[in-house]
N, CA, C, O and the ligand as a Tripos MOL2 file, in Angstrom:
@<TRIPOS>MOLECULE
protein
  265   263    67     0     0
PROTEIN
NO_CHARGES

@<TRIPOS>ATOM
      1 N          49.7240 -100.0430  -74.1010 N.3       1 MET1
      2 CA         50.0570  -98.6330  -74.2810 C.3       1 MET1
      3 C          51.5450  -98.4120  -74.0220 C.2       1 MET1
      4 O          52.0470  -98.6930  -72.9330 O.2       1 MET1
      5 N          52.2300  -97.9130  -75.0200 N.am      2 VAL2
      6 CA         53.6620  -97.6800  -74.8540 C.3       2 VAL2
      7 C          53.9320  -96.1860  -74.7820 C.2       2 VAL2
      8 O          53.4820  -95.4160  -75.6310 O.2       2 VAL2
      9 N          54.6560  -95.7970  -73.7770 N.am      3 ARG3
     10 CA         55.0800  -94.4090  -73.6400 C.3       3 ARG3
     11 C          56.5210  -94.2980  -74.1420 C.2       3 ARG3
     12 O          57.3070  -95.2320  -73.9800 O.2       3 ARG3
     13 N          56.8630  -93.1890  -74.7360 N.am      4 PHE4
     14 CA         58.2360  -93.0680  -75.2360 C.3       4 PHE4
     15 C          58.6690  -91.6050  -75.2460 C.2       4 PHE4
     16 O          57.8440  -90.6920  -75.2250 O.2       4 PHE4
     17 N          59.9850  -91.4100  -75.2790 N.am      5 VAL5
     18 CA         60.5490  -90.0670  -75.4400 C.3       5 VAL5
     19 C          61.8360  -90.1820  -76.2450 C.2       5 VAL5
     20 O          62.6460  -91.0810  -76.0180 O.2       5 VAL5
     21 N          62.0130  -89.2720  -77.1780 N.am      6 ARG6
     22 CA         63.2120  -89.2750  -78.0100 C.3       6 ARG6
     23 C          64.3110  -88.4340  -77.3540 C.2       6 ARG6
     24 O          64.0650  -87.3410  -76.8450 O.2       6 ARG6
     25 N          65.5130  -88.9750  -77.3830 N.am      7 CYS7
     26 CA         66.6390  -88.2470  -76.8010 C.3       7 CYS7
     27 C          66.8110  -86.8850  -77.4760 C.2       7 CYS7
     28 O          67.0530  -85.8900  -76.7930 O.2       7 CYS7
     29 N          66.6910  -86.8230  -78.8030 N.am      8 ASN8
     30 CA         66.9550  -85.5430  -79.4780 C.3       8 ASN8
     31 C          65.8460  -84.5190  -79.2780 C.2       8 ASN8
     32 O          65.9830  -83.3640  -79.6820 O.2       8 ASN8
     33 N          64.7380  -84.9410  -78.6520 N.am      9 ALA9
     34 CA         63.7200  -83.9730  -78.2450 C.3       9 ALA9
     35 C          64.1560  -83.2530  -76.9670 C.2       9 ALA9
     36 O          63.6750  -82.1640  -76.6530 O.2       9 ALA9
     37 N          65.0750  -83.8850  -76.2440 N.am     10 LEU10
     38 CA         65.5470  -83.3210  -74.9700 C.3      10 LEU10
     39 C          66.8380  -82.5280  -75.1760 C.2      10 LEU10
     40 O          66.9960  -81.4090  -74.6890 O.2      10 LEU10
     41 N          67.7460  -83.1510  -75.9120 N.am     11 LEU11
     42 CA         69.0650  -82.5520  -76.1560 C.3      11 LEU11
     43 C          69.1970  -82.4070  -77.6580 C.2      11 LEU11
     44 O          69.6190  -83.3400  -78.3400 O.2      11 LEU11
     45 N          68.8370  -81.2390  -78.1790 N.am     12 SER12
     46 CA         68.7270  -81.1050  -79.6290 C.3      12 SER12
     47 C          70.0560  -81.2880  -80.3470 C.2      12 SER12
     48 O          70.0710  -81.6410  -81.5270 O.2      12 SER12
     49 N          71.1510  -81.0610  -79.6750 N.am     13 LEU13
     50 CA         72.4580  -81.2180  -80.3090 C.3      13 LEU13
     51 C          73.1830  -82.4670  -79.8190 C.2      13 LEU13
     52 O          74.3930  -82.6050  -79.9980 O.2      13 LEU13
     53 N          72.4380  -83.3660  -79.2060 N.am     14 ALA14
     54 CA         73.0650  -84.5550  -78.6420 C.3      14 ALA14
     55 C          73.6870  -85.4230  -79.7270 C.2      14 ALA14
     56 O          73.0900  -85.6480  -80.7790 O.2      14 ALA14
     57 N          74.8800  -85.9000  -79.4580 N.am     15 LEU15
     58 CA         75.5480  -86.8400  -80.3480 C.3      15 LEU15
     59 C          75.6620  -88.1750  -79.6390 C.2      15 LEU15
     60 O          75.8420  -88.2280  -78.4220 O.2      15 LEU15
     61 N          75.5580  -89.2420  -80.3940 N.am     16 ASP16
     62 CA         75.7050  -90.5540  -79.7780 C.3      16 ASP16
     63 C          77.1830  -90.9220  -79.6730 C.2      16 ASP16
     64 O          78.0540  -90.1080  -79.9810 O.2      16 ASP16
     65 N          77.4590  -92.1330  -79.2430 N.am     17 ALA17
     66 CA         78.8380  -92.5360  -78.9750 C.3      17 ALA17
     67 C          79.7070  -92.4960  -80.2240 C.2      17 ALA17
     68 O          80.9260  -92.3690  -80.1150 O.2      17 ALA17
     69 N          79.1100  -92.6020  -81.4070 N.am     18 SER18
     70 CA         79.8970  -92.5660  -82.6340 C.3      18 SER18
     71 C          79.8960  -91.1890  -83.2930 C.2      18 SER18
     72 O          80.3710  -91.0400  -84.4190 O.2      18 SER18
     73 N          79.3650  -90.1780  -82.5960 N.am     19 GLY19
     74 CA         79.4550  -88.8080  -83.0740 C.3      19 GLY19
     75 C          78.3390  -88.3930  -84.0190 C.2      19 GLY19
     76 O          78.4000  -87.3200  -84.6180 O.2      19 GLY19
     77 N          77.3210  -89.2350  -84.1570 N.am     20 LYS20
     78 CA         76.1700  -88.8880  -84.9890 C.3      20 LYS20
     79 C          75.0320  -88.3900  -84.0970 C.2      20 LYS20
     80 O          75.0350  -88.6090  -82.8850 O.2      20 LYS20
     81 N          74.0680  -87.7220  -84.7140 N.am     21 GLY21
     82 CA         72.9150  -87.2540  -83.9520 C.3      21 GLY21
     83 C          72.2620  -88.4200  -83.2280 C.2      21 GLY21
     84 O          72.0200  -89.4770  -83.8100 O.2      21 GLY21
     85 N          71.9850  -88.2120  -81.9680 N.am     22 CYS22
     86 CA         71.4790  -89.3240  -81.1620 C.3      22 CYS22
     87 C          70.0350  -89.6440  -81.5260 C.2      22 CYS22
     88 O          69.1690  -88.7690  -81.5000 O.2      22 CYS22
     89 N          69.7870  -90.9010  -81.8640 N.am     23 ARG23
     90 CA         68.4440  -91.3500  -82.2580 C.3      23 ARG23
     91 C          67.8180  -92.2020  -81.1590 C.2      23 ARG23
     92 O          66.8100  -92.8700  -81.3860 O.2      23 ARG23
     93 N          68.4000  -92.1790  -79.9970 N.am     24 TYR24
     94 CA         67.9000  -93.0490  -78.9370 C.3      24 TYR24
     95 C          66.4630  -92.7150  -78.5580 C.2      24 TYR24
     96 O          66.1000  -91.5470  -78.4200 O.2      24 TYR24
     97 N          65.6530  -93.7510  -78.3910 N.am     25 VAL25
     98 CA         64.2750  -93.5860  -77.9320 C.3      25 VAL25
     99 C          64.0770  -94.4610  -76.7050 C.2      25 VAL25
    100 O          64.2430  -95.6790  -76.7690 O.2      25 VAL25
    101 N          63.7250  -93.8430  -75.5980 N.am     26 ALA26
    102 CA         63.4230  -94.5970  -74.3790 C.3      26 ALA26
    103 C          61.9490  -94.9620  -74.4090 C.2      26 ALA26
    104 O          61.1020  -94.1220  -74.7160 O.2      26 ALA26
    105 N          61.6400  -96.2190  -74.0880 N.am     27 LYS27
    106 CA         60.2540  -96.6780  -74.1030 C.3      27 LYS27
    107 C          59.9210  -97.3780  -72.7980 C.2      27 LYS27
    108 O          60.7990  -97.9030  -72.1130 O.2      27 LYS27
    109 N          58.6380  -97.3760  -72.4660 N.am     28 GLY28
    110 CA         58.2100  -98.0870  -71.2700 C.3      28 GLY28
    111 C          56.7060  -98.1380  -71.1840 C.2      28 GLY28
    112 O          55.9960  -97.4690  -71.9340 O.2      28 GLY28
    113 N          56.2270  -98.9550  -70.2430 N.am     29 ASP29
    114 CA         54.7810  -99.0790  -70.0530 C.3      29 ASP29
    115 C          54.2070  -97.9110  -69.2700 C.2      29 ASP29
    116 O          52.9950  -97.6940  -69.2670 O.2      29 ASP29
    117 N          55.0720  -97.1620  -68.6110 N.am     30 SER30
    118 CA         54.6000  -96.0380  -67.7960 C.3      30 SER30
    119 C          55.6290  -94.9140  -67.8700 C.2      30 SER30
    120 O          56.7540  -95.1160  -68.3270 O.2      30 SER30
    121 N          55.2320  -93.7400  -67.4190 N.am     31 ASP31
    122 CA         56.1670  -92.6160  -67.3840 C.3      31 ASP31
    123 C          57.3880  -92.9340  -66.5330 C.2      31 ASP31
    124 O          58.4990  -92.5210  -66.8670 O.2      31 ASP31
    125 N          57.1970  -93.6580  -65.4470 N.am     32 ASP32
    126 CA         58.3210  -94.0080  -64.5850 C.3      32 ASP32
    127 C          59.3500  -94.8580  -65.3130 C.2      32 ASP32
    128 O          60.5560  -94.6590  -65.1620 O.2      32 ASP32
    129 N          58.8640  -95.8080  -66.1060 N.am     33 ASP33
    130 CA         59.7760  -96.6660  -66.8610 C.3      33 ASP33
    131 C          60.5600  -95.8560  -67.8820 C.2      33 ASP33
    132 O          61.7660  -96.0420  -68.0460 O.2      33 ASP33
    133 N          59.8600  -94.9490  -68.5720 N.am     34 VAL34
    134 CA         60.5150  -94.1020  -69.5620 C.3      34 VAL34
    135 C          61.5500  -93.2110  -68.8890 C.2      34 VAL34
    136 O          62.6630  -93.0380  -69.3860 O.2      34 VAL34
    137 N          61.1660  -92.6570  -67.7660 N.am     35 LEU35
    138 CA         62.0570  -91.7640  -67.0210 C.3      35 LEU35
    139 C          63.3340  -92.4900  -66.5940 C.2      35 LEU35
    140 O          64.4310  -91.9420  -66.7110 O.2      35 LEU35
    141 N          63.1920  -93.7100  -66.1050 N.am     36 LYS36
    142 CA         64.3590  -94.4940  -65.6730 C.3      36 LYS36
    143 C          65.2570  -94.8110  -66.8590 C.2      36 LYS36
    144 O          66.4780  -94.6750  -66.7840 O.2      36 LYS36
    145 N          64.6300  -95.2380  -67.9630 N.am     37 ASP37
    146 CA         65.3710  -95.6050  -69.1650 C.3      37 ASP37
    147 C          66.1470  -94.3950  -69.6980 C.2      37 ASP37
    148 O          67.3450  -94.4870  -69.9620 O.2      37 ASP37
    149 N          65.4560  -93.2640  -69.8520 N.am     38 MET38
    150 CA         66.1150  -92.0850  -70.4130 C.3      38 MET38
    151 C          67.1450  -91.5050  -69.4510 C.2      38 MET38
    152 O          68.1860  -91.0120  -69.8870 O.2      38 MET38
    153 N          66.8720  -91.5550  -68.1610 N.am     39 SER39
    154 CA         67.8360  -91.0280  -67.1890 C.3      39 SER39
    155 C          69.1620  -91.7730  -67.2730 C.2      39 SER39
    156 O          70.2290  -91.1600  -67.2520 O.2      39 SER39
    157 N          69.0910  -93.0930  -67.3680 N.am     40 SER40
    158 CA         70.3440  -93.8470  -67.4370 C.3      40 SER40
    159 C          71.0390  -93.6080  -68.7730 C.2      40 SER40
    160 O          72.2680  -93.5930  -68.8340 O.2      40 SER40
    161 N          70.2760  -93.4220  -69.8330 N.am     41 HIS41
    162 CA         70.8660  -93.0920  -71.1420 C.3      41 HIS41
    163 C          71.5770  -91.7370  -71.0970 C.2      41 HIS41
    164 O          72.7210  -91.6220  -71.5380 O.2      41 HIS41
    165 N          70.9030  -90.7160  -70.5680 N.am     42 LEU42
    166 CA         71.4950  -89.3750  -70.5170 C.3      42 LEU42
    167 C          72.7990  -89.3870  -69.7390 C.2      42 LEU42
    168 O          73.7760  -88.7450  -70.1210 O.2      42 LEU42
    169 N          72.7950  -90.1300  -68.6400 N.am     43 GLU43
    170 CA         73.9670  -90.1560  -67.7730 C.3      43 GLU43
    171 C          75.1110  -90.9370  -68.4090 C.2      43 GLU43
    172 O          76.2520  -90.4760  -68.4150 O.2      43 GLU43
    173 N          74.8060  -92.1290  -68.9480 N.am     44 SER44
    174 CA         75.8840  -92.9840  -69.4470 C.3      44 SER44
    175 C          76.4000  -92.5350  -70.8090 C.2      44 SER44
    176 O          77.6000  -92.6310  -71.0660 O.2      44 SER44
    177 N          75.5290  -92.0480  -71.6860 N.am     45 VAL45
    178 CA         75.9730  -91.6980  -73.0400 C.3      45 VAL45
    179 C          76.3740  -90.2270  -73.1490 C.2      45 VAL45
    180 O          77.3600  -89.8970  -73.8080 O.2      45 VAL45
    181 N          75.6110  -89.3490  -72.5030 N.am     46 HIS46
    182 CA         75.8530  -87.9160  -72.6810 C.3      46 HIS46
    183 C          76.4990  -87.2430  -71.4800 C.2      46 HIS46
    184 O          76.8500  -86.0650  -71.5490 O.2      46 HIS46
    185 N          76.6590  -87.9640  -70.3950 N.am     47 GLY47
    186 CA         77.2610  -87.3730  -69.2110 C.3      47 GLY47
    187 C          76.4250  -86.2610  -68.6060 C.2      47 GLY47
    188 O          76.9490  -85.3620  -67.9480 O.2      47 GLY47
    189 N          75.1010  -86.3300  -68.8380 N.am     48 VAL48
    190 CA         74.1930  -85.3180  -68.2950 C.3      48 VAL48
    191 C          73.6030  -85.8240  -66.9860 C.2      48 VAL48
    192 O          73.1620  -86.9690  -66.8910 O.2      48 VAL48
    193 N          73.6010  -84.9660  -65.9940 N.am     49 ASP49
    194 CA         72.9960  -85.3270  -64.7140 C.3      49 ASP49
    195 C          71.4740  -85.3740  -64.8930 C.2      49 ASP49
    196 O          70.8540  -84.3370  -65.1320 O.2      49 ASP49
    197 N          70.8670  -86.5590  -64.7810 N.am     50 PRO50
    198 CA         69.4360  -86.6790  -65.0810 C.3      50 PRO50
    199 C          68.5300  -86.0860  -64.0030 C.2      50 PRO50
    200 O          67.3270  -85.9350  -64.2200 O.2      50 PRO50
    201 N          69.0900  -85.7540  -62.8550 N.am     51 SER51
    202 CA         68.2310  -85.2650  -61.7750 C.3      51 SER51
    203 C          67.5850  -83.9280  -62.1260 C.2      51 SER51
    204 O          66.5000  -83.6160  -61.6370 O.2      51 SER51
    205 N          68.2540  -83.1280  -62.9800 N.am     52 GLY52
    206 CA         67.6860  -81.8590  -63.3860 C.3      52 GLY52
    207 C          66.8230  -81.9550  -64.6370 C.2      52 GLY52
    208 O          66.2780  -80.9530  -65.1000 O.2      52 GLY52
    209 N          66.6990  -83.1670  -65.1840 N.am     53 GLN53
    210 CA         66.0220  -83.3510  -66.4750 C.3      53 GLN53
    211 C          64.6370  -83.9700  -66.3470 C.2      53 GLN53
    212 O          63.9480  -84.1680  -67.3480 O.2      53 GLN53
    213 N          64.2270  -84.2770  -65.1220 N.am     54 LYS54
    214 CA         62.9780  -85.0220  -64.9350 C.3      54 LYS54
    215 C          61.7800  -84.3080  -65.5720 C.2      54 LYS54
    216 O          61.0040  -84.9260  -66.3010 O.2      54 LYS54
    217 N          61.6310  -83.0210  -65.2990 N.am     55 GLU55
    218 CA         60.4830  -82.2760  -65.8290 C.3      55 GLU55
    219 C          60.5080  -82.2490  -67.3540 C.2      55 GLU55
    220 O          59.4760  -82.4060  -68.0070 O.2      55 GLU55
    221 N          61.6960  -82.0470  -67.9080 N.am     56 THR56
    222 CA         61.8440  -81.9890  -69.3600 C.3      56 THR56
    223 C          61.4960  -83.3330  -70.0000 C.2      56 THR56
    224 O          60.8170  -83.3920  -71.0260 O.2      56 THR56
    225 N          61.9710  -84.4020  -69.3790 N.am     57 ILE57
    226 CA         61.6900  -85.7340  -69.9100 C.3      57 ILE57
    227 C          60.1820  -85.9940  -69.8890 C.2      57 ILE57
    228 O          59.6080  -86.4250  -70.8890 O.2      57 ILE57
    229 N          59.5570  -85.7340  -68.7700 N.am     58 LEU58
    230 CA         58.1220  -86.0080  -68.6560 C.3      58 LEU58
    231 C          57.3050  -85.1250  -69.6170 C.2      58 LEU58
    232 O          56.3000  -85.5710  -70.1690 O.2      58 LEU58
    233 N          57.7360  -83.8960  -69.8090 N.am     59 ALA59
    234 CA         57.0160  -82.9880  -70.7060 C.3      59 ALA59
    235 C          57.1120  -83.4480  -72.1570 C.2      59 ALA59
    236 O          56.2370  -83.1350  -72.9650 O.2      59 ALA59
    237 N          58.1670  -84.1870  -72.4930 N.am     60 SER60
    238 CA         58.3740  -84.6220  -73.8730 C.3      60 SER60
    239 C          57.9060  -86.0480  -74.1190 C.2      60 SER60
    240 O          57.9260  -86.5200  -75.2560 O.2      60 SER60
    241 N          57.4840  -86.7380  -73.0620 N.am     61 THR61
    242 CA         57.0480  -88.1370  -73.1920 C.3      61 THR61
    243 C          55.6830  -88.1950  -73.8730 C.2      61 THR61
    244 O          54.7470  -87.4770  -73.5200 O.2      61 THR61
    245 N          55.6160  -89.0840  -74.8650 N.am     62 LYS62
    246 CA         54.3800  -89.2060  -75.6370 C.3      62 LYS62
    247 C          53.9080  -90.6690  -75.6330 C.2      62 LYS62
    248 O          54.6480  -91.5750  -75.2510 O.2      62 LYS62
    249 N          52.6800  -90.8680  -76.0600 N.am     63 THR63
    250 CA         52.1400  -92.2190  -76.1850 C.3      63 THR63
    251 C          52.2600  -92.6810  -77.6300 C.2      63 THR63
    252 O          51.8190  -91.9990  -78.5550 O.2      63 THR63
    253 N          52.8680  -93.8560  -77.8090 N.am     64 HIS64
    254 CA         53.0980  -94.3840  -79.1470 C.3      64 HIS64
    255 C          51.7750  -94.6260  -79.8600 C.2      64 HIS64
    256 O          50.8400  -95.1930  -79.2950 O.2      64 HIS64
    257 N          51.7170  -94.1880  -81.1060 N.am     65 GLY65
    258 CA         50.5560  -94.4770  -81.9310 C.3      65 GLY65
    259 C          49.4270  -93.4730  -81.8190 C.2      65 GLY65
    260 O          48.4290  -93.5980  -82.5280 O.2      65 GLY65
    261 N          49.5490  -92.5000  -80.9660 N.am     66 SER66
    262 CA         48.4710  -91.5200  -80.8460 C.3      66 SER66
    263 C          48.7840  -90.2690  -81.6430 C.2      66 SER66
    264 O          47.9850  -89.3320  -81.6600 O.2      66 SER66
    265 ZN         71.0460  -89.7210  -76.4790 Zn       67 ZN67
@<TRIPOS>BOND
     1     1     2 1
     2     2     3 1
     3     3     4 2
     4     3     5 am
     5     5     6 1
     6     6     7 1
     7     7     8 2
     8     7     9 am
     9     9    10 1
    10    10    11 1
    11    11    12 2
    12    11    13 am
    13    13    14 1
    14    14    15 1
    15    15    16 2
    16    15    17 am
    17    17    18 1
    18    18    19 1
    19    19    20 2
    20    19    21 am
    21    21    22 1
    22    22    23 1
    23    23    24 2
    24    23    25 am
    25    25    26 1
    26    26    27 1
    27    27    28 2
    28    27    29 am
    29    29    30 1
    30    30    31 1
    31    31    32 2
    32    31    33 am
    33    33    34 1
    34    34    35 1
    35    35    36 2
    36    35    37 am
    37    37    38 1
    38    38    39 1
    39    39    40 2
    40    39    41 am
    41    41    42 1
    42    42    43 1
    43    43    44 2
    44    43    45 am
    45    45    46 1
    46    46    47 1
    47    47    48 2
    48    47    49 am
    49    49    50 1
    50    50    51 1
    51    51    52 2
    52    51    53 am
    53    53    54 1
    54    54    55 1
    55    55    56 2
    56    55    57 am
    57    57    58 1
    58    58    59 1
    59    59    60 2
    60    59    61 am
    61    61    62 1
    62    62    63 1
    63    63    64 2
    64    63    65 am
    65    65    66 1
    66    66    67 1
    67    67    68 2
    68    67    69 am
    69    69    70 1
    70    70    71 1
    71    71    72 2
    72    71    73 am
    73    73    74 1
    74    74    75 1
    75    75    76 2
    76    75    77 am
    77    77    78 1
    78    78    79 1
    79    79    80 2
    80    79    81 am
    81    81    82 1
    82    82    83 1
    83    83    84 2
    84    83    85 am
    85    85    86 1
    86    86    87 1
    87    87    88 2
    88    87    89 am
    89    89    90 1
    90    90    91 1
    91    91    92 2
    92    91    93 am
    93    93    94 1
    94    94    95 1
    95    95    96 2
    96    95    97 am
    97    97    98 1
    98    98    99 1
    99    99   100 2
   100    99   101 am
   101   101   102 1
   102   102   103 1
   103   103   104 2
   104   103   105 am
   105   105   106 1
   106   106   107 1
   107   107   108 2
   108   107   109 am
   109   109   110 1
   110   110   111 1
   111   111   112 2
   112   111   113 am
   113   113   114 1
   114   114   115 1
   115   115   116 2
   116   115   117 am
   117   117   118 1
   118   118   119 1
   119   119   120 2
   120   119   121 am
   121   121   122 1
   122   122   123 1
   123   123   124 2
   124   123   125 am
   125   125   126 1
   126   126   127 1
   127   127   128 2
   128   127   129 am
   129   129   130 1
   130   130   131 1
   131   131   132 2
   132   131   133 am
   133   133   134 1
   134   134   135 1
   135   135   136 2
   136   135   137 am
   137   137   138 1
   138   138   139 1
   139   139   140 2
   140   139   141 am
   141   141   142 1
   142   142   143 1
   143   143   144 2
   144   143   145 am
   145   145   146 1
   146   146   147 1
   147   147   148 2
   148   147   149 am
   149   149   150 1
   150   150   151 1
   151   151   152 2
   152   151   153 am
   153   153   154 1
   154   154   155 1
   155   155   156 2
   156   155   157 am
   157   157   158 1
   158   158   159 1
   159   159   160 2
   160   159   161 am
   161   161   162 1
   162   162   163 1
   163   163   164 2
   164   163   165 am
   165   165   166 1
   166   166   167 1
   167   167   168 2
   168   167   169 am
   169   169   170 1
   170   170   171 1
   171   171   172 2
   172   171   173 am
   173   173   174 1
   174   174   175 1
   175   175   176 2
   176   175   177 am
   177   177   178 1
   178   178   179 1
   179   179   180 2
   180   179   181 am
   181   181   182 1
   182   182   183 1
   183   183   184 2
   184   183   185 am
   185   185   186 1
   186   186   187 1
   187   187   188 2
   188   187   189 am
   189   189   190 1
   190   190   191 1
   191   191   192 2
   192   191   193 am
   193   193   194 1
   194   194   195 1
   195   195   196 2
   196   195   197 am
   197   197   198 1
   198   198   199 1
   199   199   200 2
   200   199   201 am
   201   201   202 1
   202   202   203 1
   203   203   204 2
   204   203   205 am
   205   205   206 1
   206   206   207 1
   207   207   208 2
   208   207   209 am
   209   209   210 1
   210   210   211 1
   211   211   212 2
   212   211   213 am
   213   213   214 1
   214   214   215 1
   215   215   216 2
   216   215   217 am
   217   217   218 1
   218   218   219 1
   219   219   220 2
   220   219   221 am
   221   221   222 1
   222   222   223 1
   223   223   224 2
   224   223   225 am
   225   225   226 1
   226   226   227 1
   227   227   228 2
   228   227   229 am
   229   229   230 1
   230   230   231 1
   231   231   232 2
   232   231   233 am
   233   233   234 1
   234   234   235 1
   235   235   236 2
   236   235   237 am
   237   237   238 1
   238   238   239 1
   239   239   240 2
   240   239   241 am
   241   241   242 1
   242   242   243 1
   243   243   244 2
   244   243   245 am
   245   245   246 1
   246   246   247 1
   247   247   248 2
   248   247   249 am
   249   249   250 1
   250   250   251 1
   251   251   252 2
   252   251   253 am
   253   253   254 1
   254   254   255 1
   255   255   256 2
   256   255   257 am
   257   257   258 1
   258   258   259 1
   259   259   260 2
   260   259   261 am
   261   261   262 1
   262   262   263 1
   263   263   264 2
@<TRIPOS>SUBSTRUCTURE
     1 MET1         2 RESIDUE 1 A MET
     2 VAL2         6 RESIDUE 1 A VAL
     3 ARG3        10 RESIDUE 1 A ARG
     4 PHE4        14 RESIDUE 1 A PHE
     5 VAL5        18 RESIDUE 1 A VAL
     6 ARG6        22 RESIDUE 1 A ARG
     7 CYS7        26 RESIDUE 1 A CYS
     8 ASN8        30 RESIDUE 1 A ASN
     9 ALA9        34 RESIDUE 1 A ALA
    10 LEU10       38 RESIDUE 1 A LEU
    11 LEU11       42 RESIDUE 1 A LEU
    12 SER12       46 RESIDUE 1 A SER
    13 LEU13       50 RESIDUE 1 A LEU
    14 ALA14       54 RESIDUE 1 A ALA
    15 LEU15       58 RESIDUE 1 A LEU
    16 ASP16       62 RESIDUE 1 A ASP
    17 ALA17       66 RESIDUE 1 A ALA
    18 SER18       70 RESIDUE 1 A SER
    19 GLY19       74 RESIDUE 1 A GLY
    20 LYS20       78 RESIDUE 1 A LYS
    21 GLY21       82 RESIDUE 1 A GLY
    22 CYS22       86 RESIDUE 1 A CYS
    23 ARG23       90 RESIDUE 1 A ARG
    24 TYR24       94 RESIDUE 1 A TYR
    25 VAL25       98 RESIDUE 1 A VAL
    26 ALA26      102 RESIDUE 1 A ALA
    27 LYS27      106 RESIDUE 1 A LYS
    28 GLY28      110 RESIDUE 1 A GLY
    29 ASP29      114 RESIDUE 1 A ASP
    30 SER30      118 RESIDUE 1 A SER
    31 ASP31      122 RESIDUE 1 A ASP
    32 ASP32      126 RESIDUE 1 A ASP
    33 ASP33      130 RESIDUE 1 A ASP
    34 VAL34      134 RESIDUE 1 A VAL
    35 LEU35      138 RESIDUE 1 A LEU
    36 LYS36      142 RESIDUE 1 A LYS
    37 ASP37      146 RESIDUE 1 A ASP
    38 MET38      150 RESIDUE 1 A MET
    39 SER39      154 RESIDUE 1 A SER
    40 SER40      158 RESIDUE 1 A SER
    41 HIS41      162 RESIDUE 1 A HIS
    42 LEU42      166 RESIDUE 1 A LEU
    43 GLU43      170 RESIDUE 1 A GLU
    44 SER44      174 RESIDUE 1 A SER
    45 VAL45      178 RESIDUE 1 A VAL
    46 HIS46      182 RESIDUE 1 A HIS
    47 GLY47      186 RESIDUE 1 A GLY
    48 VAL48      190 RESIDUE 1 A VAL
    49 ASP49      194 RESIDUE 1 A ASP
    50 PRO50      198 RESIDUE 1 A PRO
    51 SER51      202 RESIDUE 1 A SER
    52 GLY52      206 RESIDUE 1 A GLY
    53 GLN53      210 RESIDUE 1 A GLN
    54 LYS54      214 RESIDUE 1 A LYS
    55 GLU55      218 RESIDUE 1 A GLU
    56 THR56      222 RESIDUE 1 A THR
    57 ILE57      226 RESIDUE 1 A ILE
    58 LEU58      230 RESIDUE 1 A LEU
    59 ALA59      234 RESIDUE 1 A ALA
    60 SER60      238 RESIDUE 1 A SER
    61 THR61      242 RESIDUE 1 A THR
    62 LYS62      246 RESIDUE 1 A LYS
    63 THR63      250 RESIDUE 1 A THR
    64 HIS64      254 RESIDUE 1 A HIS
    65 GLY65      258 RESIDUE 1 A GLY
    66 SER66      262 RESIDUE 1 A SER
    67 ZN67       265 GROUP 0 **** ****
């Protein structure tokens, strides 16, 4: 079972490092893994403090294939 969340589901106007709409997808075996993956992405690529994004990330996390 793979859990995932799309960056553009969280930050609708997010741009990636090359200035295009961010297509990043964080994946993991559990919500915790997804949360860690997306938190580091938000911080390193978008300069967003992930501590305020936890609820939003978890609310947008889905199970692949369902
Ligand atoms: Zn992103």
